[in-house]
C-alpha positions as a LaTeX table, in Angstrom:
\begin{tabular}{lrrr}
\hline
Residue & $x$ (\AA) & $y$ (\AA) & $z$ (\AA) \\
\hline
Met1 & 0.00 & 0.00 & 0.00 \\
Ala2 & 1.36 & 3.43 & $-0.93$ \\
Thr3 & 1.96 & 5.81 & 1.95 \\
Pro4 & $-1.49$ & 7.31 & 2.52 \\
His5 & $-2.41$ & 10.82 & 3.53 \\
Ile6 & $-5.05$ & 10.70 & 6.27 \\
Pro7 & $-7.19$ & 13.86 & 6.08 \\
Cys8 & $-9.06$ & 15.66 & 8.77 \\
Leu9 & $-12.79$ & 14.89 & 8.64 \\
Arg10 & $-15.05$ & 17.91 & 9.07 \\
Leu11 & $-18.54$ & 16.51 & 9.65 \\
Gly12 & $-17.36$ & 13.54 & 7.62 \\
Asp13 & $-15.95$ & 15.53 & 4.71 \\
Pro14 & $-12.20$ & 15.07 & 4.01 \\
Tyr15 & $-10.10$ & 18.18 & 4.53 \\
Val16 & $-6.41$ & 18.39 & 3.63 \\
Ser17 & $-4.44$ & 20.87 & 5.69 \\
Leu18 & $-1.19$ & 22.57 & 4.71 \\
Asn19 & 0.10 & 21.61 & 8.16 \\
Gln20 & 0.88 & 17.88 & 8.12 \\
Ile21 & 2.63 & 15.47 & 10.45 \\
Glu22 & 4.24 & 12.10 & 9.82 \\
Val23 & 3.38 & 8.85 & 11.57 \\
Thr24 & 6.48 & 6.67 & 11.57 \\
Asp25 & 7.60 & 3.12 & 12.29 \\
Tyr26 & 8.84 & 2.92 & 15.88 \\
Arg27 & 11.78 & 0.76 & 14.79 \\
Asp28 & 13.33 & 2.44 & 11.77 \\
Gly29 & 11.48 & 5.74 & 11.40 \\
Ala30 & 9.93 & 4.82 & 8.04 \\
Val31 & 6.93 & 7.02 & 7.23 \\
Lys32 & 3.69 & 5.05 & 7.39 \\
Ala33 & 1.33 & 7.97 & 6.78 \\
Thr34 & 1.08 & 11.72 & 6.65 \\
Val35 & $-1.81$ & 13.25 & 8.57 \\
Ser36 & $-3.49$ & 16.62 & 8.17 \\
Gln37 & $-3.30$ & 18.70 & 11.32 \\
Val38 & $-5.77$ & 21.51 & 11.92 \\
Asn39 & $-5.79$ & 24.45 & 14.30 \\
Ala40 & $-8.33$ & 25.33 & 16.98 \\
Gly41 & $-10.12$ & 27.81 & 14.70 \\
Val42 & $-11.25$ & 25.02 & 12.37 \\
Ile43 & $-12.61$ & 23.03 & 15.29 \\
Arg44 & $-14.47$ & 26.03 & 16.69 \\
Arg45 & $-16.14$ & 26.73 & 13.36 \\
Asp46 & $-17.24$ & 23.12 & 13.00 \\
Leu47 & $-18.61$ & 22.98 & 16.53 \\
Glu48 & $-21.12$ & 25.63 & 15.46 \\
Arg49 & $-22.59$ & 23.01 & 13.08 \\
Met50 & $-23.35$ & 20.35 & 15.70 \\
Asp51 & $-27.10$ & 20.85 & 15.36 \\
Glu52 & $-26.69$ & 19.71 & 11.77 \\
Ala53 & $-24.64$ & 16.70 & 12.86 \\
Arg54 & $-27.13$ & 15.65 & 15.54 \\
Ala55 & $-30.06$ & 16.09 & 13.16 \\
Ala56 & $-28.41$ & 13.67 & 10.75 \\
Leu57 & $-28.20$ & 11.04 & 13.49 \\
Cys58 & $-31.74$ & 11.70 & 14.73 \\
Lys59 & $-33.14$ & 10.65 & 11.36 \\
Phe60 & $-32.40$ & 7.10 & 12.54 \\
Ser61 & $-33.96$ & 5.22 & 15.43 \\
Thr62 & $-31.74$ & 3.86 & 18.18 \\
Ala63 & $-32.49$ & 0.35 & 16.94 \\
Glu64 & $-31.39$ & 1.30 & 13.42 \\
Leu65 & $-28.15$ & 2.82 & 14.73 \\
Ile66 & $-27.50$ & $-0.34$ & 16.75 \\
Ala67 & $-27.89$ & $-2.39$ & 13.55 \\
Ile68 & $-25.60$ & $-0.01$ & 11.66 \\
Gly69 & $-23.04$ & $-0.34$ & 14.44 \\
Ala70 & $-23.15$ & $-4.13$ & 14.20 \\
Met71 & $-22.51$ & $-3.90$ & 10.45 \\
Ala72 & $-19.67$ & $-1.45$ & 11.14 \\
Gly73 & $-18.19$ & $-4.01$ & 13.53 \\
Glu74 & $-18.05$ & $-6.62$ & 10.78 \\
Ile75 & $-16.48$ & $-4.14$ & 8.37 \\
Phe76 & $-13.94$ & $-3.04$ & 10.99 \\
Leu77 & $-12.89$ & $-6.64$ & 11.67 \\
Asn78 & $-13.02$ & $-8.11$ & 8.17 \\
Gly79 & $-13.51$ & $-5.41$ & 5.53 \\
Glu80 & $-11.60$ & $-3.04$ & 3.29 \\
Val81 & $-12.05$ & 0.57 & 4.35 \\
Gln82 & $-10.94$ & 3.85 & 2.83 \\
Ile83 & $-8.39$ & 5.65 & 4.96 \\
Gly84 & $-6.54$ & 7.94 & 2.53 \\
Val85 & $-7.61$ & 11.14 & 0.84 \\
Asp86 & $-6.80$ & 9.66 & $-2.57$ \\
Gly87 & $-8.99$ & 6.62 & $-2.05$ \\
Glu88 & $-6.37$ & 4.34 & $-0.52$ \\
Thr89 & $-8.01$ & 1.39 & 1.19 \\
Gln90 & $-6.83$ & $-0.71$ & 4.07 \\
Ser91 & $-7.41$ & $-4.43$ & 4.66 \\
Pro92 & $-7.55$ & $-5.93$ & 8.17 \\
Glu93 & $-4.10$ & $-7.39$ & 7.62 \\
Gln94 & $-2.71$ & $-3.99$ & 6.61 \\
Tyr95 & $-4.35$ & $-2.41$ & 9.65 \\
Ile96 & $-2.71$ & $-4.95$ & 11.96 \\
Glu97 & 0.73 & $-4.57$ & 10.42 \\
Thr98 & 0.62 & $-0.78$ & 10.22 \\
Leu99 & $-0.75$ & $-0.21$ & 13.72 \\
Ser100 & 1.85 & $-2.60$ & 15.09 \\
Ser101 & 4.62 & $-0.73$ & 13.30 \\
Thr102 & 3.69 & 2.67 & 14.74 \\
Ser103 & 2.44 & 1.73 & 18.23 \\
Gly104 & 4.82 & $-1.08$ & 19.15 \\
Leu105 & 1.99 & $-3.54$ & 19.86 \\
Pro106 & 2.73 & $-7.00$ & 18.45 \\
His107 & 0.27 & $-8.37$ & 15.91 \\
Val108 & $-1.36$ & $-10.76$ & 18.37 \\
Met109 & $-2.26$ & $-7.90$ & 20.73 \\
Val110 & $-3.65$ & $-5.79$ & 17.89 \\
Lys111 & $-5.86$ & $-8.73$ & 16.90 \\
Arg112 & $-7.13$ & $-9.11$ & 20.47 \\
Asn113 & $-7.96$ & $-5.42$ & 20.62 \\
Met114 & $-9.78$ & $-5.71$ & 17.29 \\
Asp115 & $-11.85$ & $-8.55$ & 18.69 \\
Lys116 & $-12.82$ & $-6.45$ & 21.74 \\
Ile117 & $-13.98$ & $-3.57$ & 19.54 \\
His118 & $-15.85$ & $-5.95$ & 17.24 \\
Tyr119 & $-17.61$ & $-7.52$ & 20.23 \\
Ala120 & $-18.68$ & $-4.12$ & 21.57 \\
Leu121 & $-20.10$ & $-3.05$ & 18.20 \\
Thr122 & $-21.92$ & $-6.32$ & 17.52 \\
His123 & $-23.38$ & $-6.45$ & 21.03 \\
Met124 & $-24.38$ & $-2.80$ & 21.35 \\
Asp125 & $-27.91$ & $-3.79$ & 22.30 \\
Val126 & $-26.48$ & $-5.58$ & 25.35 \\
Val127 & $-24.18$ & $-2.65$ & 26.12 \\
Leu128 & $-27.00$ & $-0.09$ & 25.98 \\
Asn129 & $-29.30$ & $-2.31$ & 28.00 \\
Gly130 & $-26.69$ & $-2.32$ & 30.76 \\
Leu131 & $-25.94$ & 1.41 & 30.50 \\
Thr132 & $-29.62$ & 2.43 & 30.55 \\
Arg133 & $-30.67$ & $-0.24$ & 33.04 \\
Gly134 & $-33.18$ & $-1.71$ & 30.65 \\
Ile135 & $-34.83$ & 1.38 & 29.17 \\
Asp136 & $-36.72$ & 0.67 & 25.96 \\
Pro137 & $-34.74$ & 2.24 & 23.08 \\
Ala138 & $-38.02$ & 3.62 & 21.70 \\
Ile139 & $-38.23$ & 5.89 & 24.76 \\
Leu140 & $-34.87$ & 7.39 & 23.83 \\
Asp141 & $-36.16$ & 8.03 & 20.33 \\
Ala142 & $-39.29$ & 9.78 & 21.56 \\
Gly143 & $-37.65$ & 11.42 & 24.55 \\
Val144 & $-40.51$ & 10.33 & 26.76 \\
Gly145 & $-42.40$ & 7.15 & 27.54 \\
Glu146 & $-43.51$ & 4.73 & 30.20 \\
Gln147 & $-40.98$ & 2.49 & 31.95 \\
Phe148 & $-41.86$ & 0.19 & 34.86 \\
Gly149 & $-45.24$ & 1.91 & 35.18 \\
Thr150 & $-43.76$ & 5.43 & 35.43 \\
Gln151 & $-43.53$ & 8.25 & 32.91 \\
Val152 & $-39.88$ & 8.94 & 32.16 \\
Cys153 & $-38.23$ & 11.65 & 30.09 \\
Phe154 & $-34.61$ & 12.01 & 28.99 \\
Tyr155 & $-32.78$ & 14.84 & 27.26 \\
Pro156 & $-29.24$ & 15.11 & 25.88 \\
Thr157 & $-26.63$ & 16.92 & 27.96 \\
Ser158 & $-24.45$ & 17.83 & 24.98 \\
Lys159 & $-24.56$ & 18.47 & 21.26 \\
Ala160 & $-21.38$ & 16.43 & 20.76 \\
Leu161 & $-18.94$ & 14.17 & 22.56 \\
Gly162 & $-15.36$ & 15.43 & 22.54 \\
Leu163 & $-12.56$ & 12.87 & 22.63 \\
Val164 & $-8.85$ & 13.35 & 23.23 \\
Met165 & $-7.56$ & 9.86 & 22.54 \\
Pro166 & $-4.31$ & 8.12 & 23.54 \\
Ser167 & $-1.91$ & 6.00 & 21.50 \\
Asn168 & $-1.33$ & 3.15 & 23.96 \\
Ser169 & $-4.12$ & 0.64 & 23.30 \\
Pro170 & $-6.66$ & 0.43 & 20.42 \\
Ala171 & $-9.45$ & $-1.04$ & 22.57 \\
Val172 & $-9.93$ & 2.25 & 24.45 \\
Asn173 & $-11.89$ & 3.33 & 21.37 \\
Ser174 & $-14.65$ & 0.96 & 22.48 \\
Leu175 & $-15.55$ & 3.48 & 25.20 \\
Trp176 & $-16.98$ & 6.04 & 22.79 \\
Leu177 & $-18.88$ & 3.62 & 20.55 \\
Pro178 & $-22.21$ & 3.81 & 22.48 \\
Ala179 & $-22.38$ & 7.55 & 21.75 \\
Val180 & $-23.22$ & 6.87 & 18.10 \\
Ala181 & $-26.24$ & 4.74 & 19.01 \\
Leu182 & $-27.16$ & 7.47 & 21.52 \\
Lys183 & $-27.31$ & 9.97 & 18.62 \\
Thr184 & $-24.37$ & 12.06 & 19.81 \\
Pro185 & $-21.86$ & 13.31 & 17.21 \\
Ile186 & $-18.17$ & 12.57 & 17.77 \\
Ile187 & $-15.45$ & 15.27 & 17.78 \\
Met188 & $-12.12$ & 13.48 & 18.11 \\
Lys189 & $-8.46$ & 14.26 & 18.41 \\
Pro190 & $-6.72$ & 10.92 & 17.71 \\
Gly191 & $-3.54$ & 9.82 & 19.46 \\
Arg192 & $-0.36$ & 11.14 & 17.84 \\
Asp193 & 0.89 & 7.65 & 16.94 \\
Glu194 & $-2.48$ & 5.94 & 16.58 \\
Pro195 & $-4.78$ & 7.49 & 13.98 \\
Trp196 & $-5.40$ & 4.02 & 12.52 \\
Thr197 & $-8.11$ & 2.66 & 14.84 \\
Pro198 & $-10.23$ & 5.86 & 14.97 \\
Ile199 & $-10.16$ & 6.42 & 11.19 \\
Arg200 & $-10.88$ & 2.75 & 10.50 \\
Leu201 & $-13.83$ & 2.82 & 12.92 \\
Ile202 & $-15.25$ & 6.04 & 11.52 \\
Gln203 & $-14.99$ & 4.83 & 7.93 \\
Ser204 & $-16.54$ & 1.50 & 8.92 \\
Phe205 & $-19.52$ & 3.35 & 10.42 \\
Ile206 & $-19.92$ & 5.49 & 7.31 \\
Gln207 & $-19.59$ & 2.48 & 5.01 \\
Ala208 & $-22.28$ & 0.73 & 7.08 \\
Gly209 & $-24.73$ & 3.59 & 6.49 \\
Cys210 & $-24.16$ & 5.92 & 9.42 \\
Pro211 & $-24.40$ & 9.60 & 8.42 \\
Lys212 & $-20.93$ & 11.02 & 7.84 \\
Glu213 & $-21.93$ & 14.27 & 9.55 \\
Ala214 & $-21.74$ & 12.41 & 12.88 \\
Phe215 & $-17.94$ & 12.26 & 12.79 \\
Gly216 & $-15.28$ & 14.88 & 13.28 \\
Phe217 & $-11.66$ & 13.68 & 13.10 \\
Tyr218 & $-9.25$ & 16.46 & 14.06 \\
Pro219 & $-5.55$ & 15.77 & 14.50 \\
Thr220 & $-4.61$ & 18.99 & 16.28 \\
Asp221 & $-2.32$ & 20.71 & 18.76 \\
Tyr222 & $-2.68$ & 21.44 & 22.46 \\
Glu223 & $-4.98$ & 24.43 & 21.88 \\
Gly224 & $-7.23$ & 22.39 & 19.60 \\
Ala225 & $-7.40$ & 19.56 & 22.14 \\
Ala226 & $-8.36$ & 22.03 & 24.87 \\
Asp227 & $-11.19$ & 23.37 & 22.73 \\
Ile228 & $-12.49$ & 19.86 & 22.08 \\
Leu229 & $-12.54$ & 19.24 & 25.84 \\
Asn230 & $-14.03$ & 22.57 & 26.84 \\
Arg231 & $-16.46$ & 23.39 & 24.02 \\
Cys232 & $-18.24$ & 20.11 & 23.21 \\
Gly233 & $-20.39$ & 20.04 & 26.34 \\
Arg234 & $-19.24$ & 16.54 & 27.25 \\
Ala235 & $-15.78$ & 15.08 & 26.68 \\
Leu236 & $-13.44$ & 12.20 & 27.50 \\
Ile237 & $-9.73$ & 12.66 & 28.08 \\
Phe238 & $-7.09$ & 9.96 & 28.29 \\
Gly239 & $-3.64$ & 10.57 & 29.71 \\
Asp240 & $-1.29$ & 10.44 & 32.67 \\
Lys241 & $-1.98$ & 12.09 & 36.01 \\
Ser242 & $-0.29$ & 15.36 & 35.08 \\
Thr243 & $-2.54$ & 15.63 & 32.00 \\
Thr244 & $-5.82$ & 14.63 & 33.61 \\
Asp245 & $-5.47$ & 16.43 & 36.97 \\
Gln246 & $-6.24$ & 19.81 & 35.43 \\
Tyr247 & $-9.73$ & 18.54 & 34.48 \\
Ala248 & $-10.42$ & 16.57 & 37.66 \\
Asn249 & $-13.00$ & 19.03 & 38.99 \\
Asn250 & $-14.91$ & 19.46 & 35.74 \\
Pro251 & $-17.98$ & 17.19 & 35.73 \\
Ala252 & $-18.40$ & 17.71 & 31.98 \\
Ile253 & $-15.10$ & 15.94 & 31.32 \\
Gln254 & $-14.78$ & 12.23 & 32.04 \\
Ile255 & $-11.24$ & 11.34 & 33.12 \\
His256 & $-9.51$ & 8.20 & 31.90 \\
Gly257 & $-6.10$ & 8.34 & 33.52 \\
Pro258 & $-4.02$ & 5.86 & 35.49 \\
Gly259 & $-6.12$ & 3.02 & 36.86 \\
Trp260 & $-4.05$ & 1.95 & 39.85 \\
Ser261 & $-5.89$ & $-1.36$ & 39.59 \\
Lys262 & $-5.11$ & $-3.87$ & 42.30 \\
Ile263 & $-5.40$ & $-7.42$ & 43.51 \\
Leu264 & $-6.14$ & $-7.97$ & 47.20 \\
Ile265 & $-5.86$ & $-11.29$ & 49.01 \\
Gly266 & $-7.74$ & $-11.59$ & 52.29 \\
Asp267 & $-6.62$ & $-13.27$ & 55.49 \\
Asp268 & $-8.88$ & $-16.23$ & 54.75 \\
Glu269 & $-7.27$ & $-16.97$ & 51.35 \\
Ile270 & $-3.65$ & $-15.93$ & 51.83 \\
Glu271 & $-2.45$ & $-19.46$ & 52.59 \\
Asn272 & $-3.63$ & $-20.40$ & 49.08 \\
Trp273 & $-1.63$ & $-17.64$ & 47.34 \\
Arg274 & 0.24 & $-20.11$ & 45.12 \\
Asp275 & $-3.05$ & $-21.08$ & 43.46 \\
His276 & $-3.47$ & $-17.52$ & 42.18 \\
Ile277 & $-0.01$ & $-16.68$ & 40.80 \\
Asp278 & $-1.04$ & $-17.28$ & 37.16 \\
Leu279 & $-4.10$ & $-15.05$ & 37.54 \\
Ile280 & $-2.06$ & $-12.31$ & 39.22 \\
Ala281 & 0.67 & $-12.49$ & 36.58 \\
Gly282 & $-1.90$ & $-12.25$ & 33.78 \\
Ser283 & $-3.56$ & $-9.26$ & 35.43 \\
Ile284 & $-0.18$ & $-7.52$ & 35.50 \\
Ala285 & 1.19 & $-8.44$ & 32.07 \\
Asp286 & $-1.67$ & $-9.12$ & 29.63 \\
Asn287 & $-1.88$ & $-6.64$ & 26.72 \\
Gly288 & 1.74 & $-5.78$ & 27.37 \\
Gly289 & 0.83 & $-4.11$ & 30.66 \\
Arg290 & $-0.53$ & $-1.10$ & 28.76 \\
Ser291 & $-4.11$ & $-1.01$ & 30.04 \\
Cys292 & $-5.55$ & 0.99 & 32.92 \\
Val293 & $-7.12$ & $-2.28$ & 34.09 \\
Asn294 & $-3.74$ & $-4.01$ & 34.38 \\
Ala295 & $-2.96$ & $-4.64$ & 38.05 \\
Ser296 & $-0.17$ & $-2.37$ & 39.27 \\
Ala297 & $-0.24$ & $-3.42$ & 42.92 \\
Val298 & $-0.83$ & $-6.67$ & 44.80 \\
Val299 & $-1.87$ & $-6.08$ & 48.42 \\
Val300 & $-1.52$ & $-8.97$ & 50.86 \\
Pro301 & $-1.56$ & $-9.41$ & 54.65 \\
Lys302 & 1.61 & $-11.58$ & 54.64 \\
Tyr303 & 3.93 & $-13.62$ & 52.39 \\
Gly304 & 4.54 & $-10.49$ & 50.34 \\
Arg305 & 8.19 & $-11.25$ & 49.61 \\
Glu306 & 7.38 & $-14.85$ & 48.66 \\
Ile307 & 4.56 & $-13.76$ & 46.34 \\
Ala308 & 6.75 & $-11.10$ & 44.73 \\
Asp309 & 9.48 & $-13.68$ & 44.20 \\
Ala310 & 7.05 & $-16.14$ & 42.60 \\
Leu311 & 5.79 & $-13.41$ & 40.26 \\
Gly312 & 9.38 & $-12.44$ & 39.49 \\
Gln313 & 10.19 & $-16.04$ & 38.65 \\
Lys314 & 7.20 & $-16.24$ & 36.29 \\
Leu315 & 7.51 & $-12.84$ & 34.59 \\
Gly316 & 11.24 & $-12.13$ & 34.84 \\
Pro317 & 12.25 & $-14.37$ & 31.91 \\
Val318 & 9.72 & $-12.74$ & 29.54 \\
Lys319 & 11.56 & $-10.96$ & 26.74 \\
Pro320 & 10.78 & $-9.28$ & 23.42 \\
Thr321 & 10.11 & $-11.42$ & 20.37 \\
Thr322 & 9.27 & $-10.64$ & 16.75 \\
Val323 & 6.15 & $-8.53$ & 16.16 \\
Asp324 & 4.44 & $-11.40$ & 14.34 \\
Asp325 & 5.13 & $-13.99$ & 17.05 \\
Pro326 & 1.73 & $-15.35$ & 18.18 \\
Glu327 & 3.17 & $-15.74$ & 21.69 \\
Ala328 & 4.52 & $-12.17$ & 21.92 \\
Lys329 & 3.99 & $-10.67$ & 25.37 \\
Leu330 & 5.76 & $-7.30$ & 25.24 \\
Ser331 & 5.13 & $-4.10$ & 23.32 \\
Gly332 & 7.72 & $-1.70$ & 22.00 \\
Phe333 & 7.63 & 2.04 & 22.72 \\
Ala334 & 6.55 & 4.31 & 19.89 \\
Asn335 & 8.63 & 6.94 & 21.68 \\
Pro336 & 11.88 & 5.30 & 22.88 \\
Lys337 & 12.44 & 8.17 & 25.32 \\
Met338 & 9.37 & 7.03 & 27.25 \\
Gly339 & 10.92 & 3.61 & 27.77 \\
Glu340 & 14.19 & 5.20 & 28.84 \\
Trp341 & 12.40 & 7.49 & 31.29 \\
Ile342 & 10.43 & 4.64 & 32.90 \\
Asp343 & 13.55 & 2.52 & 33.22 \\
Gly344 & 15.39 & 5.38 & 34.88 \\
Ala345 & 12.47 & 6.28 & 37.17 \\
Ile346 & 12.22 & 2.71 & 38.49 \\
Asp347 & 15.98 & 2.47 & 39.10 \\
Ala348 & 16.06 & 5.85 & 40.86 \\
Asp349 & 13.29 & 4.91 & 43.29 \\
Leu350 & 14.80 & 1.47 & 43.92 \\
Glu351 & 17.68 & 3.27 & 45.61 \\
Glu352 & 15.31 & 4.27 & 48.41 \\
Ala353 & 15.21 & 1.81 & 51.30 \\
Gly354 & 12.21 & $-0.43$ & 51.84 \\
Cys355 & 11.91 & $-1.88$ & 48.33 \\
Glu356 & 13.52 & $-4.66$ & 46.32 \\
Glu357 & 13.15 & $-5.65$ & 42.68 \\
Met358 & 12.27 & $-9.36$ & 42.43 \\
Thr359 & 12.50 & $-9.83$ & 38.64 \\
Ala360 & 16.16 & $-8.90$ & 38.12 \\
Lys361 & 17.60 & $-12.25$ & 39.22 \\
Tyr362 & 15.27 & $-14.16$ & 36.88 \\
Arg363 & 16.09 & $-12.30$ & 33.68 \\
Glu364 & 19.22 & $-12.23$ & 31.61 \\
Gly365 & 20.46 & $-8.71$ & 31.02 \\
Asp366 & 18.87 & $-5.32$ & 31.64 \\
Arg367 & 15.26 & $-4.32$ & 32.04 \\
Lys368 & 15.48 & $-2.06$ & 28.97 \\
Val369 & 16.16 & $-3.95$ & 25.75 \\
Val370 & 16.74 & $-2.57$ & 22.26 \\
Thr371 & 16.14 & $-5.19$ & 19.60 \\
Asp372 & 15.33 & $-4.94$ & 15.88 \\
Gly373 & 15.38 & $-1.17$ & 16.29 \\
Gly374 & 12.65 & $-1.17$ & 18.96 \\
Thr375 & 12.88 & $-0.24$ & 22.65 \\
Tyr376 & 11.20 & $-2.61$ & 25.12 \\
Leu377 & 10.90 & $-2.88$ & 28.89 \\
Arg378 & 10.83 & $-6.34$ & 30.40 \\
Pro379 & 8.48 & $-7.01$ & 33.34 \\
Thr380 & 9.31 & $-5.53$ & 36.73 \\
Ile381 & 7.97 & $-6.79$ & 40.05 \\
Val382 & 9.01 & $-5.00$ & 43.23 \\
Tyr383 & 8.40 & $-5.89$ & 46.86 \\
Cys384 & 7.63 & $-2.85$ & 49.02 \\
Glu385 & 7.54 & $-2.96$ & 52.79 \\
Ser386 & 4.75 & $-0.38$ & 52.90 \\
Phe387 & 2.71 & 2.07 & 50.84 \\
Glu388 & 5.10 & 4.79 & 52.00 \\
His389 & 7.60 & 3.75 & 49.32 \\
Pro390 & 7.32 & 5.72 & 46.04 \\
Leu391 & 7.21 & 2.51 & 43.96 \\
Ser392 & 4.36 & 0.97 & 45.96 \\
Asn393 & 1.52 & 2.64 & 44.07 \\
Arg394 & 3.00 & 3.54 & 40.69 \\
Glu395 & 1.72 & 2.70 & 37.23 \\
Phe396 & 3.89 & 2.48 & 34.13 \\
Leu397 & 3.24 & 1.72 & 30.46 \\
Cys398 & 4.70 & $-1.79$ & 30.76 \\
Pro399 & 4.25 & $-4.94$ & 32.88 \\
Tyr400 & 4.96 & $-3.49$ & 36.33 \\
Ala401 & 3.53 & $-4.13$ & 39.78 \\
Ser402 & 4.43 & $-3.77$ & 43.41 \\
Val403 & 3.62 & $-6.30$ & 46.11 \\
Val404 & 2.83 & $-4.62$ & 49.42 \\
Glu405 & 2.12 & $-6.15$ & 52.82 \\
Val406 & $-0.75$ & $-4.46$ & 54.66 \\
Pro407 & $-3.01$ & $-5.87$ & 57.41 \\
Gln408 & $-6.42$ & $-6.65$ & 55.96 \\
Ala409 & $-8.10$ & $-4.12$ & 58.28 \\
Glu410 & $-5.89$ & $-1.36$ & 56.82 \\
Met411 & $-6.01$ & $-2.24$ & 53.13 \\
Leu412 & $-8.84$ & 0.09 & 52.17 \\
Asn413 & $-7.38$ & 2.95 & 54.20 \\
Gln414 & $-3.93$ & 2.69 & 52.65 \\
Met415 & $-4.31$ & 1.61 & 49.03 \\
Gly416 & $-6.03$ & 4.70 & 47.60 \\
Glu417 & $-8.34$ & 4.89 & 44.59 \\
Ser418 & $-8.55$ & 1.97 & 42.15 \\
Leu419 & $-10.23$ & 1.56 & 38.80 \\
Val420 & $-10.48$ & $-2.22$ & 39.29 \\
Val421 & $-9.99$ & $-4.27$ & 42.43 \\
Thr422 & $-9.96$ & $-8.05$ & 42.39 \\
Ala423 & $-10.51$ & $-9.21$ & 45.96 \\
Ile424 & $-9.67$ & $-12.86$ & 46.56 \\
Thr425 & $-11.62$ & $-13.47$ & 49.74 \\
Lys426 & $-14.75$ & $-15.19$ & 51.00 \\
Asp427 & $-14.83$ & $-13.14$ & 54.21 \\
Glu428 & $-18.32$ & $-11.62$ & 54.16 \\
Ala429 & $-17.41$ & $-8.73$ & 56.46 \\
Phe430 & $-14.41$ & $-7.81$ & 54.28 \\
Gln431 & $-16.55$ & $-8.13$ & 51.15 \\
Ala432 & $-19.12$ & $-5.78$ & 52.72 \\
Asp433 & $-16.39$ & $-3.20$ & 53.38 \\
Leu434 & $-15.22$ & $-3.49$ & 49.78 \\
Leu435 & $-18.76$ & $-3.14$ & 48.44 \\
Ala436 & $-19.26$ & 0.01 & 50.50 \\
Ser437 & $-15.98$ & 1.63 & 49.47 \\
Pro438 & $-16.22$ & 4.73 & 47.23 \\
Leu439 & $-12.58$ & 4.25 & 46.20 \\
Ile440 & $-13.28$ & 1.27 & 43.89 \\
Glu441 & $-14.77$ & 1.76 & 40.43 \\
Arg442 & $-15.14$ & $-1.92$ & 39.50 \\
Leu443 & $-15.03$ & $-4.72$ & 42.06 \\
Asn444 & $-14.34$ & $-8.37$ & 41.27 \\
Leu445 & $-15.16$ & $-10.66$ & 44.19 \\
Gly446 & $-13.12$ & $-13.82$ & 43.80 \\
Pro447 & $-10.26$ & $-14.90$ & 41.53 \\
Ile448 & $-11.15$ & $-12.87$ & 38.42 \\
Ser449 & $-8.51$ & $-11.13$ & 36.34 \\
Thr450 & $-8.54$ & $-7.34$ & 36.59 \\
Met451 & $-8.44$ & $-7.42$ & 32.78 \\
Lys452 & $-11.86$ & $-9.06$ & 32.53 \\
Ile453 & $-14.57$ & $-6.48$ & 31.88 \\
Ser454 & $-18.31$ & $-6.75$ & 31.34 \\
Trp455 & $-19.67$ & $-4.70$ & 28.47 \\
Asp456 & $-23.06$ & $-4.35$ & 30.14 \\
Gln457 & $-21.39$ & $-3.01$ & 33.30 \\
Pro458 & $-19.10$ & $-0.08$ & 32.49 \\
His459 & $-15.85$ & $-0.18$ & 34.43 \\
Glu460 & $-15.16$ & 3.53 & 34.05 \\
Gly461 & $-18.12$ & 5.86 & 33.81 \\
Asn462 & $-21.59$ & 5.31 & 32.35 \\
Met463 & $-21.82$ & 6.80 & 28.84 \\
Phe464 & $-25.63$ & 6.99 & 28.91 \\
Glu465 & $-25.74$ & 8.87 & 32.21 \\
Phe466 & $-22.94$ & 11.11 & 30.91 \\
Leu467 & $-24.77$ & 12.02 & 27.70 \\
Tyr468 & $-28.38$ & 12.05 & 28.95 \\
Lys469 & $-30.19$ & 13.35 & 32.02 \\
Arg470 & $-33.60$ & 12.45 & 33.30 \\
Arg471 & $-36.18$ & 15.20 & 33.45 \\
Ser472 & $-39.28$ & 15.23 & 35.66 \\
Ile473 & $-42.36$ & 15.41 & 33.48 \\
Gly474 & $-46.10$ & 15.83 & 33.86 \\
Met475 & $-48.52$ & 14.98 & 31.04 \\
Ala476 & $-52.19$ & 15.86 & 30.92 \\
Ala477 & $-54.59$ & 12.98 & 30.48 \\
\hline
\end{tabular}
C-alpha cells in the first residue's frame, strides 16, 4: 500500500491541511502515513454546526443505529475501508501490520484489541441495556415514555462528545462507541501515533450507512485539544496524572487516567496464594501491561516477599520477540524516550530503602532492551515494605507491579483509589467493606482477572448517564 495521507474529517468531509505530520515506524522511522493537522479555529467553526450533525443522526432510530453499528463491527474486523484522501483502502491485515509498526503492539495484541472492539459493536444492544438499566430504546427516540409503570423523560446533555484519545491501546476506542447509538456526534483528536483505529472505525460506520456528519476527526495541537474538551459540552480525556489532573474538577469531562488497579488477598485466602499466581501475573502483564485495568499493585496481609518472588520467577524471563510472534507478550515504545524514562524512574526509586526488585535475578540482562530497532521494557515486580515507598503505588506503560504487605483491616485505608480491584476473599465482612468503598470503580469478588470487563457493566463511567439526564415530566390525560 502506498503511503497514505489521512485527512481531517469535518462533519465527515475530508479536509487536507497545509500543516501535516508524519506517523512513523517505531523501529526504523519509516513514514507510514502523513496526517493533516488543523488548528483550533477550524474546530471552533465546526462545533457551530453540531445541530446539523445531531439532526443527521436523529433521522435514525436507536435500533437502526445499533444495527448499523453491528454492520460497522463486521467491516472493521473483516472489511476493506478507505483511509486515505486519494482513495487508498486498508485491509484488516494492513491495519494490523501498520498499527503494530507505529504503536509497538505486536500483531497478536492488535488482533485481540480488534476482537474487543468488534464484540462491543456487535453487542451494542447488550451494552445499551446495561448502561440504561433496561430502558426501551423507543423511549430514547421519543424522549418520553412509560418504563416500569412510570412516565420517564430524557434529554441530551451535549450536542457532541469530545474525545482526546491516547496511543497506547486500540481497545480504548470501544468506550466512545455507544455515543453513536445514543445519537451524539463525535469530535475526536486521535492519538499522535495511533490514527489508525479511529479512522478505521469512523470509515466502517460510514460504510455501514451511518451519516458522515456524525464524525469529526481532528488531529490537532494542544490548543485544539483544549477546545475539544471545553467546548463540546461533554468530553473524554485519556492521559497520565499530570494531564488529567487539570480537568479533575470538571464534571463535563470524564477522566480516563491511570487506573491503579489492584489485587487484594484476604486473610482467609492468603495461605492459598500459590493457586493464584497465574491469575495475578496475567492481570499484570496481559496486553503488554498497557491497560488501565492491568494490576499495578498486589496487596496482601503476609507472604509479600514470597509472592513477589514467585511473580518475578514467572515474569522475569519474559523478553521481546518478533512482532508477528503469536506468543509475543511485550510491546515496543513508539517513543523510545518514554521507555528510557520509565527505566530510569524505576531504578532511581529502587535506591530508596524499603523496596527490592524481584525480577532482576530471573532475567538475563537489563530491564530495557533494544532489539530490531525497537525499545522494550521487560516485566518488573518489586516488593515494598509499605505504601510509603514511592514505587508501591505507581503505574507504568509496561508490565509493572508492586507487592505490598498491609493488614487486611488497613487495606482500604492505605491503598487509595482503584479503577479495578480483584478481591480474593470469602470473608463476608471484608466483602461488605469493599462493596461500600467509594474508592473502587469496578469490584471483582473472587479470583477474576482485573483485565476481565463486562460490556453491560461499564468499568469507568456510564456513557448513557454522561450524555443524557432524566427530566421530571407531567402529562395531561
